[in-house]
C-alpha positions in Angstrom: -17.7 -1.6 -6.2 -14.1 -0.5 -6.0 -12.1 -1.0 -2.9 -9.5 1.7 -2.4 -6.8 1.0 0.3 -3.7 3.0 1.3 -0.8 1.2 2.9 0.6 3.6 5.5 3.0 3.7 8.4 5.5 6.5 9.1 8.1 4.0 10.2 10.2 2.7 7.3 11.1 -0.9 6.7 7.9 -2.4 8.0 6.8 -4.0 4.8 4.5 -1.4 3.2 5.8 -1.7 -0.3 6.3 -5.4 0.0 2.7 -5.8 1.0 1.3 -3.4 -1.6 3.2 -5.1 -4.4 2.5 -8.7 -3.5 -1.1 -8.1 -2.6 -1.6 -6.4 -6.0 -0.1 -9.4 -7.8 -2.1 -12.0 -5.8 -5.4 -10.1 -6.1 -4.8 -9.9 -9.9 -4.1 -13.7 -9.9 -7.5 -14.1 -8.2 -9.0 -12.5 -11.2 -9.5 -9.0 -9.8 -8.9 -5.9 -11.7 -6.2 -4.1 -9.8 -4.4 -0.8 -9.9 -1.3 -0.1 -7.8 -0.3 3.5 -7.2 3.3 4.3 -6.2 3.2 7.4 -4.0 6.8 7.1 -2.7 9.6 9.1 -4.4 11.9 6.1 -3.8 9.7 4.3 -6.4 10.4 0.9 -4.8 7.0 -0.4 -5.7 7.6 0.5 -9.3 11.0 -1.2 -9.5 9.6 -4.2 -7.7 7.2 -4.6 -10.6 10.1 -4.4 -13.1 9.7 -0.7 -14.0 12.9 1.3 -14.8 12.1 4.7 -13.2 14.9 6.4 -15.2 13.0 5.7 -18.4 9.6 7.1 -17.3 8.1 10.1 -19.1 5.2 10.5 -16.7 4.5 9.3 -13.1 2.4 9.9 -10.1 4.2 13.2 -9.7 2.6 14.4 -13.0 -0.8 13.1 -11.8 -0.6 15.1 -8.5 0.5 18.2 -10.3 -2.3 17.9 -12.8 0.1 17.6 -15.8 -1.6 14.4 -17.0 -4.6 12.3 -16.2 -4.3 9.2 -14.1 -5.2 7.2 -17.2 -2.2 8.6 -19.2 0.2 7.8 -16.3 -1.1 4.2 -16.0 1.0 1.3 -17.3 -0.3 -2.2 -18.0 1.7 -5.1 -16.8 0.7 -7.9 -19.2 2.6 -10.6 -17.3 0.6 -10.1 -14.1 -2.5 -8.7 -15.7 -2.5 -5.6 -13.5 -2.0 -1.8 -13.8 0.4 0.5 -12.1 0.9 4.3 -11.8 4.6 4.4 -11.2 6.6 6.9 -9.2 9.8 8.8 -9.9 12.3 10.8 -7.8 10.5 14.0 -9.0 7.7 13.1 -6.6 9.9 14.3 -3.7 9.3 17.9 -4.9 5.5 17.6 -5.0 4.9 18.5 -1.4 6.8 21.8 -1.8 5.2 22.6 -5.2 1.7 22.0 -3.8 2.1 24.0 -0.7 0.2 27.0 -2.0 -2.4 25.1 -4.1 -6.1 25.0 -3.2 -7.5 21.6 -2.1 -4.0 20.1 -2.3 -5.0 17.2 -0.1 -7.6 16.1 -2.7 -5.3 15.9 -5.7 -5.1 12.1 -5.9 -8.7 11.6 -5.0 -9.8 13.9 -7.8 -7.5 12.3 -10.3 -8.9 8.9 -9.5 -12.6 10.0 -9.9 -12.6 8.9 -13.6 -10.7 5.6 -12.9 -12.5 3.9 -10.1 -15.0 2.0 -12.2 -12.2 0.4 -14.2 -10.9 -1.5 -11.1 -12.0 -3.8 -8.3 -9.1 -2.7 -6.1 -6.9 0.3 -6.0 -3.9 -0.1 -3.7 -1.8 3.0 -2.8 1.8 2.6 -1.5 2.6 5.6 0.8 6.0 7.0 1.7 7.4 6.4 5.2 6.1 9.8 6.5 2.8 11.5 7.4 3.3 14.4 5.0 1.2 15.6 2.1 1.7 12.6 -0.1 0.4 10.2 2.6 -2.5 12.6 3.4 -3.4 12.6 -0.3 -3.4 8.8 -0.2 -5.5 8.7 3.0 -8.0 11.2 1.5 -8.3 9.0 -1.6 -8.6 5.7 0.4 -12.4 5.5 0.6 -12.3 1.9 1.8 -9.6 2.4 4.5 -6.0 2.2 5.5 -4.0 -1.0 5.8 -1.2 -0.7 8.4 1.8 -3.1 8.2 3.3 -3.6 11.7 6.7 -5.0 12.1 6.9 -7.4 14.9 9.4 -5.4 17.0 8.9 -3.3 20.0 9.5 0.1 18.5 6.8 -0.5 15.9 4.2 -0.2 18.5 5.2 3.3 19.4 4.4 4.7 16.0 0.9 3.2 15.9 -0.7 5.8 18.2 0.7 8.7 16.1 -0.6 7.1 12.9 -4.0 6.5 14.5 -4.2 10.2 15.4 -3.4 11.1 11.8 -6.0 8.8 10.5 -8.6 10.3 12.8 -7.7 13.9 11.7 -8.0 13.0 8.0 -11.3 11.3 8.8 -12.6 14.4 10.5 -11.4 16.9 8.0 -10.9 15.3 4.6 -12.3 11.8 4.3 -15.3 10.8 6.5 -15.1 7.2 5.1 -11.6 6.6 6.3 -11.1 3.8 8.7 -8.3 1.6 9.9 -9.4 -1.4 7.7 -6.7 -3.8 8.8 -3.4 -4.3 10.5 -0.9 -6.7 9.0 1.8 -8.3 11.2 5.0 -8.5 9.2 8.5 -10.0 9.8 6.9 -12.4 12.2 9.0 -15.0 13.8 7.0 -17.5 15.9 10.2 -18.7 17.6 10.7 -15.4 19.4 8.9 -14.2 22.4 9.1 -10.6 21.1 7.1 -11.4 17.9 4.4 -13.1 20.0 4.3 -10.2 22.5 4.0 -7.6 19.7 1.3 -9.7 18.0 -0.6 -10.0 21.3 -0.4 -6.3 22.0 -1.7 -5.3 18.5 -4.5 -7.8 18.7 -5.4 -6.5 22.2 -6.0 -3.0 21.0 -7.2 -3.6 17.4 -9.0 -6.9 17.8 -10.6 -8.3 14.6 -9.0 -5.6 12.5 -5.7 -7.5 12.7 -5.4 -10.0 9.8 -5.1 -13.6 10.9 -2.4 -14.1 8.2 1.0 -13.2 9.5 3.9 -12.5 7.1 7.1 -14.3 8.3 10.6 -13.2 8.0 11.7 -14.7 4.7 14.8 -14.0 2.6 12.9 -14.7 -0.6 10.7 -11.7 0.1 13.8 -9.5 0.4 15.3 -10.9 -2.8 12.3 -10.6 -5.1 12.4 -6.8 -5.6 16.0 -7.0 -6.9 14.7 -9.2 -9.7 11.8 -6.8 -10.5 9.3 -9.5 -9.5 6.6 -10.0 -6.9 6.9 -13.1 -4.8 4.1 -14.7 -6.9 6.6 -15.5 -9.6 9.9 -15.3 -7.8 9.3 -17.8 -5.1 5.6 -18.7 -4.8 6.1 -21.8 -2.7 8.3 -19.9 -0.2 6.8 -19.1 3.3 6.5 -15.5 2.2 4.8 -16.4 -1.1 2.3 -18.7 0.7 1.6 -16.0 3.3 0.8 -13.3 0.8 -1.4 -15.7 -1.2 -3.3 -16.4 2.0 -3.5 -12.7 2.8 -4.9 -11.7 -0.6 -7.6 -14.3 -0.1 -8.3 -12.9 3.4 -8.4 -9.3 2.2 -10.8 -10.2 -0.7 -13.0 -12.1 1.8 -13.1 -9.1 4.1 -13.7 -6.6 1.4 -16.2 -8.5 -0.6 -18.0 -10.1 2.3 -17.2 -13.6 1.1 -16.0 -16.5 3.1 
């Protein structure tokens, strides 16, 4: 079985890309076959894996537009034993170019139809918006959406809007879509605010909140500038240990293991 998750939150800077990249690396380290799809025109997930977006000839933009198959846009990262469909700035134009197209919300899902059996996990990094690119990701995410939640007050305000979007996509485009998990990021156990935000999220979402919390950690911020996941940049750092634990927790949830 292939587990397909989208990382979504319309608020920027909450740890979507950091979580998608590092979970991809750690799931691959666990021996899983993993594909990371960068659906953000900023291409931060791609550069975090050491990909130079200026040298790409094809990207997720071409996949959405139907110019190439998903297989032809997929790159193999030998170092981490994983695959990635990178993004490029051209993706920013996709929402406009697809406006008049039929079934435009299904483009990514259709492109992945021939790929799912190749992987155990497909992780999709969404842009910080609830536009067509994110809707494509949510429509393709047959296992569910993973929501990184920054441990700050304003992060709570966007959750209700995202939840409504998820429900709309579920009703109209992807009946299998569920909120599969909420991940508390930038958590600082020393502050009352982090503890209050965590308590509020757990109050409303219960067991869907991952027990692993991602701490504020400078190493996590540094790693992308070196084109590396935390797995190799600073595996023994608090951030590295947290994402290692989170990958194990996600695998246990998905695969029904303990």
